C-alpha positions as CSV (number, residue, x, y, z in Angstrom):
1,X,124.0,106.5,99.1
2,X,120.9,107.8,97.4
3,X,117.6,106.0,96.9
4,X,114.1,106.6,95.5
5,X,110.9,105.1,96.7
6,X,107.5,104.9,95.0
7,X,106.0,107.1,97.7
8,X,107.4,109.7,100.1
9,X,107.9,108.5,103.7
10,X,105.9,109.8,106.6
11,X,108.1,111.4,109.3
12,X,107.5,108.2,111.4
13,X,108.6,105.9,108.6
14,X,111.7,108.0,108.0
15,X,112.6,107.8,111.6
16,X,111.9,104.0,111.7
17,X,114.0,103.5,108.5
18,X,116.8,105.6,110.0
19,X,116.9,103.4,113.1
20,X,117.1,100.3,111.0
21,X,119.9,101.7,108.9
22,X,121.9,102.9,111.9
23,X,121.9,99.4,113.3
24,X,124.0,98.2,110.3
25,X,125.8,101.5,109.7
26,X,126.3,103.3,113.0
27,X,126.3,107.1,112.5
28,X,124.2,107.0,109.4
29,X,121.1,109.2,109.0
30,X,118.3,109.3,106.4
31,X,117.8,112.7,104.8
32,X,115.0,113.7,102.4
33,X,116.2,115.2,99.1
34,X,114.2,117.9,97.3
35,X,112.0,115.6,95.3
36,X,109.3,113.6,97.1
37,X,110.3,110.0,97.5
38,X,114.1,110.7,97.1
39,X,116.4,110.2,100.0
40,X,120.0,109.8,100.9
41,X,121.9,108.0,103.6
42,X,124.5,110.4,105.1
43,X,127.4,109.2,107.2
44,X,129.9,106.4,106.7
45,X,130.2,104.8,103.3
46,X,127.5,102.2,102.7
47,X,128.1,98.5,102.3
48,X,126.0,95.6,101.1
49,X,124.4,95.2,104.6
50,X,122.9,98.7,104.3
51,X,121.3,97.9,101.0
52,X,119.9,94.7,102.4
53,X,118.5,96.5,105.4
54,X,116.9,99.1,103.2
55,X,115.4,96.5,100.9
56,X,114.2,94.5,103.9
57,X,112.5,97.5,105.5
58,X,110.9,98.5,102.2
59,X,109.4,95.0,101.8
60,X,108.0,95.0,105.4
61,X,106.6,98.5,104.9
62,X,105.1,97.9,101.5
63,X,107.3,100.5,99.9
64,X,108.6,99.9,96.4
65,X,112.3,100.7,96.2
66,X,112.5,102.2,92.7
67,X,116.2,103.2,92.5
68,X,119.4,102.9,94.5
69,X,122.8,104.6,93.9
70,X,125.3,103.2,96.3
71,X,128.2,105.4,95.2
72,X,128.4,108.7,93.4
73,X,125.6,110.1,91.4
74,X,124.6,110.9,87.9
75,X,126.4,113.6,85.9
76,X,123.2,115.6,86.0
77,X,123.0,115.4,89.8
78,X,126.7,116.5,90.1
79,X,126.0,119.5,87.7
80,X,122.8,120.5,89.5
81,X,124.6,120.3,92.9
82,X,127.3,122.6,91.6
83,X,125.2,125.2,89.9
84,X,122.1,124.9,92.1
85,X,118.6,124.0,90.8
86,X,115.6,125.7,92.1
87,X,113.2,124.0,89.6
88,X,113.3,120.6,91.2
């Protein structure tokens, strides 16, 4: 699962969110993507409870959840992942 926030997380916020997500999806971790504010949940496949936990944490932390991709990605993301993109 990939998601984008209005602002990048601090290391403490990323750890806190990771703990919250791992409660509903054991074994999951939050990893920062190359762009500020973009993250992904690595581990088991997400379910509705993960999205609810993410949205709940964002509401409590005052973070705007701008975008969520629960499965797959865009064609552009797949292409850039295959060929590599150093400009991001």
